[in-house]
N, C-alpha and C positions, 0 to 999 in steps of 0.2 A: 623437507618442503628445500630447492632454493628461494636468494633471494627472484629470479625471473617467471619459478614457479609462483612466489605469490603472487607476486606483478599479474602474471598471467593470470592467474585465479578470482584479484581484484579487477582487472577490468571487465573481464568474463563477468563476473556478477556486476559489477555497472551495469554492459550490458543489458544481460538481465533485468536489472530492475527498472532500464529505463523502455524497455521495449511494453513490458508488462506493465508501468503506468498511465500508456494509452488506453491501454481493456481497462484499469484501477477506476479511469476516469470517465472511461465511459457508464460503469455502473454506480459511479455516486453520483454525475449530471440524469440517471435515467429513474431516479428517487422523485417522484412529485412533490411536491410543495404540499400539496393537501394531505400529504400523508405521513408527515414526517417524525410523527407522534404513533405511530404506527407498530405497538409489541407484539411478538405471537407468543409468547405467552409473558406471563407478573413477574418473571428470573430475568427475562431478555433483557436486553439494552432496547431503548428504542432505537426504528429507523435511524436516526438526530445524531444518536449516541453511539450508533455503532459506524455510521461515515466518519462523524467527527472524529471513530476511533482508528480508523485507516489513512484519512487525511493527515493527522497529525503526530502518528505513529513514523510513519516512511520517511520522512526527516526526520524526528527524533533518533530512532535509531541506528540513521547511518548518524550523526552529530556522536552520538554513545559509541560507533567504528571508531571516526574518526578523532576521538577523544577518548579512544580503547577504557572508557572509565564513564561512570553515571554519576556521576562526580559533576555539578551545574547545569545539568542538563535536566529538568523537568517540565512537565508537561502542563497548558494552562489550564487555570482553575474553571477556567468555566464554555460549554461546548457553546460552539456560533446559533445562532436562531435563526438560520437562516441555509439552504444547499450554496448559495452562492457565495455566501460566506466561510462556507465550506469547501467550499475549489479556488473559490480566490487566495485562502491557504496553503493552500496543494501548489496549486499553480506556485505560490511567491519560494514556496522554502522547499523542495525540493528539487529543485535544478542544483542549487547552494549548496545540498545534502551531495549531493552527487561531487561538486567538484570539490570538493573538503576530505569526499575520502576517496579520491585521487588523487590529492595530495599525498597521501599516506605515504612514508617513506615504505621499500621492501623492511627494512630492520625494522619498522614498527608493525609491515604485517607479520613478522614474523615473533612477536614478542608471547609470551603463554601469557594470555588473559580469561579471567569468571566473568562473564558475565552470562547473563539470561540464566540459570545458575549452574553453570558449566563452564572447565575448563581446558581451553583448546586455543590451536595460535589463532591472531585478532581477525586473520584473512580469512579465516574459517566460520567463523561468526557475520561477517557481513553474510551469507548465505540465511540467516532467517530473517530476513528482511522482505526479499523474496515469496520467503516462506508464510509469512505472516501474513503480509496483505495478500496473497492470492487467497489462507487460508479464510479469510474476515470480507471477502469481497465473494465468496461463495457466500458465506453466511447472508449479506446484501441480498447477494442473487432468487435467496432462498424465500429474503421476504418479501423481494419489488412482488415473484409469484404469485405469492400468497395474498398478496393486498392487489392483485389486479394488474398490476402496475407494466411496463412493456421492458423485459429483459432482453439487453443488448447479451450479445454474443462474444462468448469471452475464446474458444476455442476452437473457432467455427461461427455458421450461423446458428443462431437461436431458433425454436420457435416461432416467438413470434416476428424474428426478420426473415423466415419464409416466408411467413400469413405476409406479411405487409408487403416482400417483391412480387408475392406471386399475386396479391390484391393490384398493384400497380402495372404489372404487365397483361392481367383482363382490361386494364380500362384501354 
């Protein structure tokens, strides 16, 4: 891979992450405050824990890519108590994480690194960030459906959005 290709791939993936972040935020914001401790199975994370995992992981993973290492990067010790605090963390930390990755040089992007259990060029490890977010956002969407909450659409309208539009049109 050339330097120009590495920079192109970085910039493309950052645009993907930015685009997906609006959808991720909508799914997080749909979590009802009264159902934060919902858990579909005793082995599963609670809705609050899953929402925090999503909101915390994206900025953390961006920091890992910016550093090229997990060294000095660690998750918070406690899960925030409210969805508002979770959203505030996401809103406060995602932009700076994107900016740090945007500042990584082509030379750094082309370095082989061992992240997430695999050795590859640093720039290719950046692809893990949106995959991780989309995976867990899908889980949280399933939680929302199972708890009877409104499910926002991710790629097009959800059944709930269609129903809401139909009801508004009927007014």
